[in-house]
C-alpha positions in Angstrom: 0.0 -0.2 -0.1 2.8 2.3 0.9 4.8 1.6 -2.3 1.4 2.5 -4.3 1.1 5.7 -2.6 4.7 6.5 -3.1 4.0 5.7 -7.0 1.0 7.9 -7.0 3.1 10.8 -5.3 0.9 10.9 -2.3 1.8 12.3 0.9 2.2 10.2 4.0 3.6 7.2 2.7 7.0 7.7 4.5 5.0 7.5 7.7 3.5 4.3 6.3 7.0 2.8 5.4 8.4 3.6 9.0 5.5 1.6 10.6 6.1 -1.2 8.1 9.7 -1.4 8.8 8.9 -2.3 12.5 6.7 -5.1 11.4 7.2 -8.5 12.8 7.0 -10.3 9.7 10.1 -9.9 7.7 8.2 -9.9 4.4 6.5 -6.5 5.4 10.0 -5.1 6.4 11.4 -6.3 3.0 8.6 -4.8 1.0 8.7 -1.4 2.7 12.7 -1.3 1.9 11.9 -2.3 -1.8 9.5 0.9 -1.6 12.3 3.1 -0.3 14.5 2.4 -3.0 11.9 3.1 -5.6 11.7 6.7 -3.9 15.3 7.5 -4.6 15.2 10.5 -2.6 17.3 11.7 0.7 14.1 11.5 2.8 14.6 7.7 3.0 18.2 8.0 4.5 17.0 7.7 8.3 14.9 4.9 7.2 17.5 3.0 5.2 19.8 3.4 8.1 17.9 1.8 10.8 17.3 -1.0 8.4 20.8 -1.5 7.8 21.0 -3.5 11.1 18.0 -5.5 10.7 17.8 -8.9 11.8 17.2 -10.4 8.7 19.8 -10.5 5.9 17.1 -10.2 3.2 16.2 -6.7 4.7 19.6 -5.7 5.4 20.9 -6.3 2.1 17.8 -4.5 0.5 18.7 -1.5 2.8 22.4 -1.1 1.8 21.2 -1.5 -1.6 18.8 1.7 -1.4 21.2 3.5 0.8 24.1 2.9 -1.9 21.9 4.8 -4.3 21.7 8.0 -2.0 25.2 7.7 -0.4 27.7 10.5 -0.9 31.1 11.1 0.3 29.8 12.0 3.9 28.3 8.5 4.0 31.7 6.7 3.9 31.6 6.1 7.7 28.4 4.3 7.4 29.4 2.2 4.4 32.7 1.4 6.2 30.5 0.5 9.4 28.4 -2.0 7.2 31.7 -4.0 6.5 31.3 -5.3 9.7 27.7 -6.6 9.1 27.2 -10.3 10.3 25.9 -11.0 6.5 28.3 -11.2 3.7 25.9 -10.0 1.1 25.7 -6.5 2.9 29.6 -6.3 3.4 30.0 -6.9 -0.3 27.3 -4.3 -1.3 29.1 -2.0 1.4 32.4 -2.6 -0.2 31.3 -2.2 -3.7 29.6 1.2 -2.9 33.1 2.3 -1.1 34.9 1.1 -4.1 32.7 3.4 -6.4 33.9 6.4 -4.1 37.6 5.2 -4.6 37.6 4.2 -1.0 40.5 1.5 -0.7 38.9 -0.1 2.4 36.8 -2.1 0.1 39.7 -4.4 -0.8 39.9 -6.7 2.1 36.2 -7.5 2.2 36.0 -8.2 -1.3 39.1 -10.5 -1.4 37.5 -12.3 1.6 34.2 -12.8 -0.3 36.4 -14.6 -2.9 36.3 -17.7 -0.6 32.5 -17.8 0.3 30.8 -20.8 0.1 28.2 -19.1 -2.1 29.2 -19.1 -5.8 26.9 -15.8 -6.3 29.2 -13.9 -3.7 32.5 -15.2 -5.3 31.4 -14.2 -8.7 30.2 -10.8 -7.6 33.4 -10.4 -5.6 35.5 -11.2 -8.9 33.5 -8.4 -10.7 34.1 -5.8 -8.2 37.8 -6.5 -8.2 37.9 -6.5 -11.9 36.1 -3.3 -12.2 37.7 -1.2 -9.0 40.8 -3.3 -8.1 44.3 -2.7 -9.5 46.6 -5.2 -11.5 48.7 -5.9 -8.1 45.5 -7.3 -6.6 45.2 -9.7 -9.4 46.8 -12.8 -7.8 43.7 -13.3 -5.3 41.4 -13.9 -8.1 43.4 -16.5 -9.7 42.1 -19.6 -7.6 38.8 -18.9 -8.9 39.9 -20.0 -12.2 39.6 -23.5 -10.8 36.3 -22.8 -9.2 33.7 -25.5 -9.3 31.0 -23.0 -10.7 31.5 -22.1 -14.3 29.6 -18.6 -14.0 32.7 -18.0 -11.3 35.3 -19.0 -13.5 34.0 -16.8 -16.3 33.8 -13.9 -14.3 37.4 -14.4 -12.9 38.6 -14.5 -16.3 36.8 -11.3 -17.2 38.2 -9.7 -14.2 41.9 -10.7 -15.0 41.4 -9.3 -18.6 39.9 -6.1 -17.1 43.0 -5.7 -14.6 45.4 -6.5 -17.6 46.9 -9.1 -15.7 49.4 -10.6 -18.3 51.4 -12.6 -15.7 47.9 -14.5 -15.4 48.4 -15.9 -18.9 49.8 -19.2 -17.5 47.1 -19.9 -15.0 44.5 -19.4 -18.0 46.3 -21.7 -20.1 45.5 -24.6 -17.8 41.6 -23.8 -18.7 42.3 -24.7 -22.1 42.3 -28.4 -21.1 38.9 -27.8 -19.6 36.0 -30.5 -20.5 33.7 -27.6 -20.9 33.6 -25.9 -24.4 32.3 -22.3 -22.6 35.3 -22.2 -20.5 37.8 -23.0 -23.2 36.2 -20.4 -25.4 36.2 -18.0 -22.4 39.9 -18.7 -21.7 41.0 -18.2 -25.3 38.9 -15.0 -25.5 40.7 -14.0 -22.5 44.1 -14.9 -23.7 43.1 -13.0 -27.0 42.6 -9.9 -25.0 45.8 -10.1 -22.7 48.3 -10.5 -25.7 51.6 -10.7 -24.5 54.3 -13.2 -25.1 52.8 -15.8 -22.6 49.5 -15.4 -23.9 50.6 -15.7 -27.5 52.5 -19.0 -26.6 49.3 -20.5 -24.9 47.5 -20.0 -28.1 49.8 -21.5 -30.1 50.1 -24.5 -27.8 46.2 -24.7 -27.8 46.3 -24.9 -31.8 47.8 -28.3 -31.3 45.1 -29.6 -29.1 43.5 -32.9 -29.8 40.1 -31.2 -29.3 38.6 -29.8 -32.5 36.8 -26.9 -30.8 40.0 -25.9 -28.8 41.8 -25.7 -32.2 39.2 -23.8 -33.6 38.8 -21.3 -31.0 42.8 -20.9 -30.7 42.7 -20.5 -34.6 40.3 -17.6 -34.6 42.0 -16.0 -31.7 45.6 -16.2 -33.7 44.0 -15.1 -37.1 42.8 -11.9 -35.1 46.2 -11.4 -33.6 47.8 -11.7 -36.9 45.6 -9.0 -38.1 46.7 -6.7 -35.1 49.4 -4.4 -35.9 50.4 -4.4 -32.3 51.4 -8.3 -32.4 51.7 -8.9 -36.0 55.5 -9.3 -35.9 55.7 -11.6 -32.7 52.7 -13.8 -34.5 55.0 -14.2 -37.4 57.6 -15.8 -35.3 55.3 -18.1 -33.3 52.4 -18.7 -36.1 51.9 -22.7 -36.2 52.2 -24.4 -39.5 
């Protein structure tokens, strides 16, 4: 009901949301937070702040999500405090918001999330490091290349490419022997993006694979590199017969 009033621009909906946030039913509190997010106004600040410490992870996560939309430099202490939340989803969203402000305190929280038992958390952590991290932290992403969840592996590959970590080419090369075609293709594309001597060597080795699709992906990457002025001379020396 409060969300409907909010959408209609009616007065009094904040008071209704305040009541809903004290409701014993988690579903009511969650719905209230989602309505706050839809408002996207600084007036929701005190309500979102109170909900950050909700006993429900679902409500707390929605609260940090809503708060991040209106946060500014003055809110960095609040976001840093949220890094101590008992819920890893809240900690990770707070870290991402801090990262967007250029606050380096996000790094430890995100790196810890890389070892979460939840694959969705591991995947998002890799994405955040790829977007906001620096190449000297790329080593923390490498273990995810061997993750049991292919979506996590692909996010790790993408993060390493975004960080331009050419030193990871050797670890990426190991994925070219994967049983999953999507992982082999993602690894080939990552090597194509990274370039460098190690990446070129890995692609040349993959061209000799006993798997047809691995050779096909490698050949496509090699052809693209051969047509690139940045690597043409190098590929002339490494080109397979």
